[in-house]
Each structure stands twice: as structure tokens, then as C-alpha cells.
N, C-alpha and C positions, 0 to 999 in steps of 0.2 A: 028732670035732672039738669043741672047747670052745664052749659056747653064746655067741653074740655079741649076740643080741637078748633083751631082758628086758622083761617086762610086770609092773609092780609098783604097789603102793599105798604112798605115803609119808605118814607121820603125825607131826605135831609139835604139842606143846602148849607155849606160851611162858609166861614169867613174868608177862606183862601180864594174863593171865587173861581174855582176850577170847573164847577158845574153842579148839577143836582144828582145826588145819589138816589136811585130808585131800586128797591129790592122786593121780590116776591117771596114771601116767607110763610112757612107753616110753624105754628106754635102749639105745643101739646102740654097740657097740665095733667100730670099723672102722679097720684099719691103725694101731693104736696110739692112736687118738683116740676120745673119748667124745662122743656127741651125745644130745640129749634132746628129748622132746616132752611137754608137759603137755596131756593130753586133757581132763580134767575136774578141777576143784578147787573146794573151798569151805571156809569156816570155819564149823564147827558150834558155835554159842554155848553156853556153860554157862548153866544156870539160875542165878538169884540165890543159891539155896541151895547149889549146887555151888561157885560162886565164893567164897562165905563159907567153906565147908569147906576149900577149897584155900588160901585166904588164912591160915587158922589152923593149917594142917597142920604148920608149922614148930614149933609148940608141943607137938605130940603125941609120945608115946613108947609103946613096948611094944605091948600089945594094941590100943590105940586106933589106933596107926599101922598095925598089921597089918590091922585092920578097914577102914581107909580104903583101903589098897592093894587089898584084895579088892574093895571096892565100886567103886573107880575102874577096875580092870581090867574089870569087868563093864560099866561105863558106856562105856569106850573101845571095847570089842568091839561094843557096841550101835551106837555112832556109825559104826564102820567097816562093819558089816553094813547099816545103813540107807543109807549112801553108795553101797555097791556095788549094793544093790537099786534105788535111785532111778536109778542110771546104767546099769542092766542089765549089770553087770560080773560075770562068773561064773568065768572062767578067768584066773588070775594066777600068777606064779611065786612071789611072796612079798608079805607085808605087812611093811614096814620101819618100825618105830615107835620114836620117842625116849622116849615116856612123858612124865610131868610131874615136873619136879624139885621135890622137897620139901626135901632136905638136900644142901648142897654145901659140904663142909669138907675139901678135899683135903689141907690141911696135917695133918689128923688121919686121913687115909686113909679119909674118909667121903664117900660120895655116894649118893644114893637118888633114883631116878626111879620113881615108882609107875606101875602099869599094865603092868608087864613080867612078870607072873606067867605060868607055863606055861599056865594056863587060857585065856589070850587066844587061843591057837591052837585049843583045843577049841571055844571059843565062836564063832570065825569059820570053823572048818573049813579053815583055810589054814596054810601054813608061815609062821611069824612070825620075823623077825630083830629083836632088841630088846636093851635093856640095854647100850648101847654104851660107857658111861663107866666102869663098875666095873673092868674089866681094866686100863684106863689108870691109874687111881688106885692099883691094886695094884702097878703097875710104877713107882710113884713120880711119876706125872704129875698134872697138874691135872684130867684127865678132860674138859677143855674148853680152847678150843673145838675141836669136831670138824669143823665145816663147811669149814675151809680146804683140806682135800684135794679137796673138791668145787670150790672156787674154782680150784685148780690145774688140775683135769681138765676143767672145763666153761667157765671164764671167764678163761683165762690171757691173753687179749688186753688186759686192763685192768691198770694199774699197781697199783691198790689196790681191794680189794673191802670195802665197808663195809656192815654190817647194822645197821639202827636198829630194834631190837625193845624188849623189856624193858630190855636193855642194848645198848650199842653195842660191836661187835667188828670188828676190822680184820684183813685178811689180805693179804700181799704177798710177793714174792720178793726175796731179798737174797743175792747171791753164790750163786745157784742153790739156795738153801735157802728153803723156805716158812716164814715167820714169821707168827704171829698171836697175838692176845690180846684180852681185853676192855678197852675204854677207860674207859667210865663208865656209870652208870645213865642210861636215857632214859625210855621210856614207863612203867616201873614207878613212877617218881616223878611224871611229868607227869599220868598218869591219876588219881593220888590227889588232886591238887589240882583237876583238872578236875571230878572227881566231887563235891568239896566245893562246887562251884558249880552242881551239878545236871546236869553233862554226863558222858557216858561217857568222853570223851577230848577233847583240845583240837584240834578239827578245823581243819586248815590253820594251826594256831598262832595263831588269831585272839584267843584269850583272853590268851595271852602278849604278843601285839602290843599289846594294850590296857593292859598293866601297865607298871610302872616298875621298872627294875633297882635292886636294893639292893646298893650296892657293898661294904658290909661283909660281907653274907652271901656275895656272889660271891667275895670274897677268902678267906673261911673254907672254902668249898667247894673252891676251887682249891688250897688248902693241904693237903688230905687226903693223908696219906703214900702211899696206894696209887698215886697218879698218878706219883710219882717212883720207884716200885719197879721193878726190872728184870723183864722178861718171861722165861719164860712166867708168866702170871698170869691169873686169872679171877675173876669176880664172881658173887655170888648174893644172894638176898634178905637173908641175914644181914648183909652189908655195908651195905645200905641201912638196915636196922633199927638197926644199931649206930653208924653214922657219919653218914648223911645226914639222917634224920628228927630226930635230936637237934639238929642245926644249924637246919634249916628251922623246927622247931617252937618254938624259943626266940625267934624274931622275931615280934613282934606286927604283922605286915603282912598286907595283903590277899592272898588266894590268887592273884589275877592278877599281883601283884608277885612272888610266889614263882615262878610260871610263867615270867614274863619273865626273872627272874634265873637260874633253872635252865636255861632254853633257851639263854641266852647261855653259861652254864657248859658245857653239852654241846658247843656249837659251838667254844668255846675249847679244850676238851680234845681234841676230834677234830683241830682244826687243828694242835695241837702234835705230832700223830703223822703228819702228812702232810709229806713232803719233796718240794717241787716241783723236779724234776730240771732244768728249764730254763724260760725264759719262754715257750717254745713250747707248754707245757702238759703237765701230768701228768694221767692219766685216773683218775678216782675213780668207781667203779661202786657205786651206792647202792640197797639193797633194804630190805625190812622196812616195817612200818607207818609208821615215822618218815619214810619217803620222801615221804609225803603232807603232811608238815608244812612248808608253804610258807615260813613265817616262819623255821623252823630252817634250811632250805636257803638262804634269803637271807642269814642270818648267816654260814653257811659260805662262801658266795660272796664276801662282803666280806672274810673272813679269809684266803681262799685265791684271790687274784685270778689266779694263773697255773695254776690247776687246772681241768681240764675235768670238770664234774660230769655224769655220765650216769645218768639214771633210766630203767629199761627198761619193758617192757609190764607191765600190772597183774598178770598171772599170775605173772611172775617176781618182781615186787616183793613180792607177798603170800605166795607159796608156794615161794620159793627154799629155805628150810630143809627143808620137807617133801620137795622135789625131791632135795636133797642127802642127806637121810637115806634116801631110796630108793636113791641111789647107794651110800651106805655099806653098806646091806644087801646089795646086789648084790656089792660087793667082798668082803664077808664070805662070801657063798656061793661066790665064786671063790677064797676063801682068800688074797686079796691084801690088802696093807696098806691100812687105812682110818683109821689114827691115826698122826700124825707126831710123832716125838720132838722135833723142832725146834720144834713148836708147843706141845705139852703139857708137855714136860720129862720124859716117861717115859724109862725106861732104854733103850728101843729102839722103832723103828717096829714096828707089830704089826697083826694083823687082829682087830678087837674086835667083840664082840656075841654074844649067845646065840641059838641057832637052836632053835625049838620046832616040832614037827610034830604035826598032829592025831591 
């Protein structure tokens, strides 16, 4: 009989560079439905030196990039081993790891998530499922987002699933087809300007709330062509460097005003992508670090008066992506589809990810 219970470690590193999310998860497949339980989870922070290396990784090529990949794989394995040791976890079915995105240029069939080298299995002594995006890009897809199949299988009772991380991405059903795409940058930009004021991030959106919206900058941001492009579509650091920072940097305004303007920009772009089906309320399920940004949520509520905004428990807010990459790994082990063509634009649904054994 096919295994129905799975005990895995889900691992995710986001573009906001706050650290690596590691979660110990149980997944149960029962009567065609998936259920989950997060036992232990934590974000293991990067040192300032590692944050700096990862921030500059997009500039690297050839041997320098290969060296970074080797070093990061070792770092990631160390994070996983220490997590398992601290929490006395010895027997698992697999480690399911996203790695850290350095390059994401699907139009050129390029995507690179470092930390997915075979030695991660040797260093942890466990089966590792990783490198989920490469096959999708090879099949003509965006390689992202991959989380929506987890939204379908674990959170189908909500009309929309919205993640507010380095970027915002949304997932929903339309005519029995799962659709999903990246909406706009979020914490990858907000953190930059919070850091310029001496803060790691804009806690609760208090810095933005103290600023003033610059209408000209807001208009330019909202006019970026990406927002009117059809989906499937996805975003990476390259988009921010080429399109967002050149706009924000040309305005001689206070960082708090940029935060106020960009926070409203985020809310406006998200609201454009939510269709309230009736005045009785459409459900919007929000996770990711941005779910703690009270000011941003207030802006969303004003723009979406007929939408019921649901913010779950802290573990689901913070570790949903690690949870879903755990599920993606299990689906790969079962040789079941874990990447949807309707979401990524690939030639077909497929079971993506490399499996390494020690």
C-alpha cells in the first residue's frame, strides 16, 4: 500500500534575506485529501556577511558563482543539521528544500537556486528533494510560482491565497483551473528603505504610516508595464533593480515617504487583482512576513471593503512556504504532479525536483 503519512523537513530561503525558514512537518493523505501539522519551525538568520554575499550574488558569474553555490550548500546543510539536532529529530522521510534564488530569467530559460548541489544529501545524511524550478523552465514555464498547488491541496476553502514575502503572489481557482502569479515587490523594497533608517524592517508599517505619499512616484510605479502584462508571469530581484529602484532613487524624498508611497502601491496592485464576487464577502487568506504589516493590511481593507481578510496562526503565516515545499517534495517522491502548467505556463503539468540520496 502506498505510504500515506510523511515526516519531512521543509526548507525555504526568500528574497528578503532575513534567513532560512526550516519546518518539521507531518503530512497525511487520507481519502484524497491532504492534512498537515507543523511540529517545530524557526527562521535561522543569516549573518551580515552572508546577507551581503547573497545580495551581491546576482552580479557573479562562472567560478565565483560556483564557489558561492558550494559554500551556500554547506551553510544550508549546517542549518538543517543544527535544527534537527536542537529539536531531537533523527528519522525523517526527506528534506524538501527550495534553495536560494540567485538568478531568475525564465524568458531566457535561466533560473538558479543555490544550495541544491548533491552534497547537501551527503552532509545531512538524508534523502533530499530540491531544485524544483529548473525542469519547469526547461518546459517553457516561468518556474514560479510553485506554491499554488499547495494552496489548492491544503487551503482550498479560501477564494484567494496571498503571500506577502519579498514579492506578493496570489493563487485562486477560475473555472476549475488554478491560476497564480506574482503581483508586485513587497518586503524586498520595504526592507531596503527601513534599513536606511536603521531598522531591519518596517515593523507594523509604522515607518510608512509616519510618511507622506508622493503622488508622482506612486503614478510612475503603478505605470510599470509588468502590471498590465498577462499571466503567467513572475518577478525576481532583476525586476526590482531594473525598474523599481531607478524610480524610487530619482526622487529626493525621505525614506519614510518612499515607504508610505510604496506601501500604498502594494495595496493598490493587490486590490486590482482581487475580484469581490458579492457584497457578502470574498475570502482572502494572507501569509508571509507582510501579514504582520498592520498599516498595509489597513490599506487593503480600505480598498477591498467587501473582502474578508483572514490572517492565520503565526506558524502558518511565517512557514507556509516551507510547509508547501515539504508537500512539493512529497509529491515528487510519489511521482505526482507538483507544478501546474496553468500557473507557470509550462508545456504540461509535471512532477518536478531532483532527488538525492546519501
